[in-house]
DOVO-136354 format. One record per residue: residue number from 1; x, y, z of N, C-alpha, C in turn. Coordinates in steps of 0.05 Angstrom, whole numbers, plus 5000, padded with zeros to 4 digits. Atoms other than C-alpha are relative to their C-alpha. Example, Ala and Ser with C-alpha at 12.3 -4.5 7.8 and 13.67 -1.06 7.14 Angstrom:
! DOVO-136354
r n:1, npx:5018, npy:4976, npz:5000, capx:5246, capy:4910, capz:5156, cpx:5018, cpy:5024, cpz:5000
r n:2, npx:4984, npy:4976, npz:4999, capx:5273, capy:4979, capz:5143, cpx:4985, cpy:5022, cpz:5014
***
This chain:
! DOVO-136354
r n:1, npx:5018, npy:5023, npz:4984, capx:5348, capy:5164, capz:5068, cpx:5016, cpy:4978, cpz:4998
r n:2, npx:4985, npy:5018, npz:4997, capx:5380, capy:5101, capz:5092, cpx:4971, cpy:4980, cpz:5000
r n:3, npx:5018, npy:5023, npz:5006, capx:5356, capy:5027, capz:5072, cpx:4974, cpy:5000, cpz:5028
r n:4, npx:5026, npy:5017, npz:4979, capx:5320, capy:5019, capz:5148, cpx:4971, cpy:5025, cpz:4997
r n:5, npx:5031, npy:4984, npz:5002, capx:5278, capy:5085, capz:5130, cpx:4987, cpy:4991, cpz:4982
r n:6, npx:5021, npy:5003, npz:5018, capx:5250, capy:5062, capz:5065, cpx:4990, cpy:4976, cpz:5003
r n:7, npx:5018, npy:5021, npz:4990, capx:5237, capy:4994, capz:5095, cpx:4979, cpy:5005, cpz:5013
r n:8, npx:5029, npy:4986, npz:4992, capx:5197, capy:5032, capz:5146, cpx:4977, cpy:5012, cpz:4980
r n:9, npx:5021, npy:4997, npz:5020, capx:5159, capy:5061, capz:5090, cpx:4988, cpy:4983, cpz:4990
r n:10, npx:5008, npy:5021, npz:5019, capx:5150, capy:5003, capz:5053, cpx:4982, cpy:4980, cpz:5018
r n:11, npx:5016, npy:5009, npz:4978, capx:5125, capy:4970, capz:5125, cpx:4973, cpy:5009, cpz:4998
r n:12, npx:5022, npy:4989, npz:4994, capx:5075, capy:5027, capz:5134, cpx:4981, cpy:4991, cpz:4980
r n:13, npx:5019, npy:5003, npz:5022, capx:5047, capy:5024, capz:5064, cpx:4989, cpy:4965, cpz:5000
r n:14, npx:5018, npy:5030, npz:4997, capx:5037, capy:4942, capz:5072, cpx:4979, cpy:5004, cpz:5022
r n:15, npx:5019, npy:5001, npz:4973, capx:5003, capy:4958, capz:5142, cpx:4974, cpy:5019, cpz:4986
r n:16, npx:5026, npy:4982, npz:5001, capx:4955, capy:5006, capz:5112, cpx:4987, cpy:4982, cpz:4979
r n:17, npx:5012, npy:5016, npz:5021, capx:4939, capy:4961, capz:5046, cpx:4988, cpy:4973, cpz:5007
r n:18, npx:5012, npy:5025, npz:4988, capx:4930, capy:4899, capz:5090, cpx:4973, cpy:5014, cpz:5018
r n:19, npx:5022, npy:4993, npz:4984, capx:4879, capy:4938, capz:5135, cpx:4975, cpy:5008, cpz:4975
r n:20, npx:5014, npy:4989, npz:5019, capx:4845, capy:4971, capz:5071, cpx:4987, cpy:4977, cpz:4991
r n:21, npx:5018, npy:5023, npz:5005, capx:4835, capy:4901, capz:5054, cpx:4978, cpy:4982, cpz:5009
r n:22, npx:5017, npy:5008, npz:4978, capx:4807, capy:4876, capz:5113, cpx:4969, cpy:5022, cpz:5000
r n:23, npx:5037, npy:4981, npz:4995, capx:4752, capy:4937, capz:5108, cpx:4991, cpy:5000, cpz:4982
r n:24, npx:5017, npy:4996, npz:5028, capx:4736, capy:4928, capz:5037, cpx:4981, cpy:4972, cpz:5008
r n:25, npx:5013, npy:5024, npz:4995, capx:4708, capy:4854, capz:5068, cpx:4985, cpy:4998, cpz:5023
r n:26, npx:5020, npy:4991, npz:4977, capx:4677, capy:4881, capz:5135, cpx:4980, cpy:5006, cpz:5004
r n:27, npx:5025, npy:4985, npz:5007, capx:4604, capy:4893, capz:5151, cpx:5007, cpy:5024, cpz:5014
r n:28, npx:5001, npy:4966, npz:4997, capx:4598, capy:4967, capz:5151, cpx:4982, cpy:5010, cpz:4981
r n:29, npx:5015, npy:4979, npz:5019, capx:4560, capy:5015, capz:5117, cpx:5005, cpy:5006, cpz:4976
r n:30, npx:4982, npy:4995, npz:5026, capx:4580, capy:5034, capz:5052, cpx:5011, cpy:5031, cpz:5002
r n:31, npx:4994, npy:4966, npz:4993, capx:4588, capy:5115, capz:5071, cpx:5025, cpy:4987, cpz:5019
r n:32, npx:4966, npy:5001, npz:4985, capx:4639, capy:5090, capz:5134, cpx:5019, cpy:4984, cpz:4985
r n:33, npx:4975, npy:5020, npz:5015, capx:4670, capy:5034, capz:5088, cpx:5009, cpy:5024, cpz:4985
r n:34, npx:4993, npy:4978, npz:5021, capx:4680, capy:5089, capz:5032, cpx:5015, cpy:5020, cpz:5011
r n:35, npx:4982, npy:4984, npz:4982, capx:4708, capy:5137, capz:5084, cpx:5031, cpy:4989, cpz:5010
r n:36, npx:4974, npy:5024, npz:4985, capx:4757, capy:5081, capz:5114, cpx:5014, cpy:4996, cpz:4976
r n:37, npx:4979, npy:5004, npz:5022, capx:4780, capy:5062, capz:5046, cpx:5014, cpy:5024, cpz:4993
r n:38, npx:4998, npy:4968, npz:5010, capx:4790, capy:5136, capz:5022, cpx:5027, cpy:5013, cpz:5023
r n:39, npx:4981, npy:4994, npz:4980, capx:4832, capy:5152, capz:5088, cpx:5024, cpy:4982, cpz:4995
r n:40, npx:4978, npy:5017, npz:4997, capx:4875, capy:5087, capz:5080, cpx:5010, cpy:5012, cpz:4964
r n:41, npx:4983, npy:4992, npz:5024, capx:4890, capy:5106, capz:5001, cpx:5009, cpy:5024, cpz:5002
r n:42, npx:4994, npy:4982, npz:4995, capx:4900, capy:5172, capz:5025, cpx:5037, cpy:4996, cpz:5013
r n:43, npx:4974, npy:5008, npz:4986, capx:4958, capy:5147, capz:5070, cpx:5021, cpy:4983, cpz:4981
r n:44, npx:4983, npy:5015, npz:5024, capx:4987, capy:5098, capz:5019, cpx:5011, cpy:5022, cpz:4984
r n:45, npx:4989, npy:4987, npz:5023, capx:4993, capy:5158, capz:4972, cpx:5026, cpy:5019, cpz:5018
r n:46, npx:4981, npy:4977, npz:4990, capx:5028, capy:5199, capz:5026, cpx:5026, cpy:4984, cpz:5006
r n:47, npx:4984, npy:5017, npz:5001, capx:5077, capy:5149, capz:5040, cpx:5012, cpy:4989, cpz:4974
r n:48, npx:4989, npy:5000, npz:5026, capx:5089, capy:5137, capz:4963, cpx:5016, cpy:5019, cpz:4995
r n:49, npx:4983, npy:4978, npz:5010, capx:5106, capy:5207, capz:4958, cpx:5024, cpy:5005, cpz:5015
r n:50, npx:4969, npy:5002, npz:4986, capx:5158, capy:5207, capz:5011, cpx:5018, cpy:4986, cpz:4985
r n:51, npx:4990, npy:5026, npz:5006, capx:5185, capy:5139, capz:4987, cpx:5012, cpy:5014, cpz:4968
r n:52, npx:5003, npy:4989, npz:5025, capx:5183, capy:5177, capz:4915, cpx:5023, cpy:5016, cpz:5004
r n:53, npx:4978, npy:4986, npz:4990, capx:5228, capy:5226, capz:4946, cpx:5022, cpy:4990, cpz:5004
r n:54, npx:4976, npy:5014, npz:4994, capx:5282, capy:5182, capz:4961, cpx:5008, cpy:4973, cpz:4979
r n:55, npx:4994, npy:5035, npz:5017, capx:5277, capy:5115, capz:4906, cpx:4996, cpy:5018, cpz:4973
r n:56, npx:5003, npy:4989, npz:5031, capx:5253, capy:5161, capz:4845, cpx:4965, cpy:4990, cpz:5005
r n:57, npx:5032, npy:5003, npz:4998, capx:5172, capy:5161, capz:4829, cpx:4999, cpy:4972, cpz:4981
r n:58, npx:5012, npy:5025, npz:5008, capx:5170, capy:5102, capz:4783, cpx:5013, cpy:4970, cpz:5018
r n:59, npx:4997, npy:5019, npz:4983, capx:5211, capy:5057, capz:4838, cpx:4972, cpy:4996, cpz:5020
r n:60, npx:5020, npy:4995, npz:4979, capx:5160, capy:5084, capz:4888, cpx:4975, cpy:4988, cpz:4986
r n:61, npx:5033, npy:5014, npz:5013, capx:5096, capy:5067, capz:4840, cpx:5008, cpy:4973, cpz:5001
r n:62, npx:4995, npy:5034, npz:5003, capx:5124, capy:4997, capz:4828, cpx:4997, cpy:4985, cpz:5024
r n:63, npx:5001, npy:5013, npz:4980, capx:5136, capy:4983, capz:4898, cpx:4975, cpy:4997, cpz:5016
r n:64, npx:5024, npy:5003, npz:4998, capx:5069, capy:5004, capz:4914, cpx:4979, cpy:4983, cpz:4983
r n:65, npx:5015, npy:5014, npz:5016, capx:5039, capy:4970, capz:4860, cpx:5006, cpy:4976, cpz:5008
r n:66, npx:4996, npy:5027, npz:4994, capx:5071, capy:4906, capz:4881, cpx:4984, cpy:4994, cpz:5028
r n:67, npx:5007, npy:5007, npz:4967, capx:5050, capy:4915, capz:4955, cpx:4969, cpy:4999, cpz:4999
r n:68, npx:5022, npy:4992, npz:5005, capx:4982, capy:4932, capz:4928, cpx:4988, cpy:4974, cpz:4991
r n:69, npx:5007, npy:5031, npz:5011, capx:4976, capy:4866, capz:4893, cpx:4999, cpy:4977, cpz:5017
r n:70, npx:5005, npy:5015, npz:4981, capx:5001, capy:4826, capz:4944, cpx:4978, cpy:5002, cpz:5030
r n:71, npx:5019, npy:4993, npz:4980, capx:4951, capy:4855, capz:4993, cpx:4970, cpy:4990, cpz:4990
r n:72, npx:5027, npy:5004, npz:5009, capx:4895, capy:4844, capz:4953, cpx:5000, cpy:4982, cpz:4987
r n:73, npx:5000, npy:5026, npz:5012, capx:4915, capy:4781, capz:4916, cpx:5014, cpy:4983, cpz:5009
r n:74, npx:4974, npy:5012, npz:4987, capx:4953, capy:4746, capz:4960, cpx:5010, cpy:4970, cpz:4985
r n:75, npx:4995, npy:5028, npz:5018, capx:4950, capy:4676, capz:4920, cpx:5009, cpy:5007, cpz:4971
r n:76, npx:4991, npy:5003, npz:5028, capx:4968, capy:4711, capz:4854, cpx:5027, cpy:5013, cpz:5006
r n:77, npx:4981, npy:4984, npz:5002, capx:5026, capy:4752, capz:4883, cpx:5024, cpy:4987, cpz:5006
r n:78, npx:4978, npy:5021, npz:5000, capx:5076, capy:4696, capz:4888, cpx:5009, cpy:4990, cpz:4963
r n:79, npx:5000, npy:4999, npz:5028, capx:5073, capy:4698, capz:4811, cpx:5005, cpy:5022, cpz:4984
r n:80, npx:4995, npy:4975, npz:5009, capx:5089, capy:4766, capz:4803, cpx:5030, cpy:5006, cpz:4997
r n:81, npx:4973, npy:4996, npz:4999, capx:5161, capy:4791, capz:4786, cpx:5008, cpy:5023, cpz:5006
r n:82, npx:5011, npy:4974, npz:4982, capx:5175, capy:4845, capz:4837, cpx:5029, cpy:5019, cpz:4979
r n:83, npx:4986, npy:4976, npz:5017, capx:5234, capy:4876, capz:4776, cpx:4992, cpy:5018, cpz:4982
***
């Protein structure tokens, strides 16, 4: 897998997590919001699985964790060491 493909997967995960964050705070019924969140997390998981095939499970988990924190707690992400 090329670096551009890894970058595309990373960007897709970022977009899913940003959408998830917006969905957490949107006005919607509990059941609809729950289904939306589950769908987003399933997509993130699928991207993480593909990413893990190319960069290894530990690296993929670290990337997704970092992106999750950046999406959910943007004011705190600047203090996180990405290594």
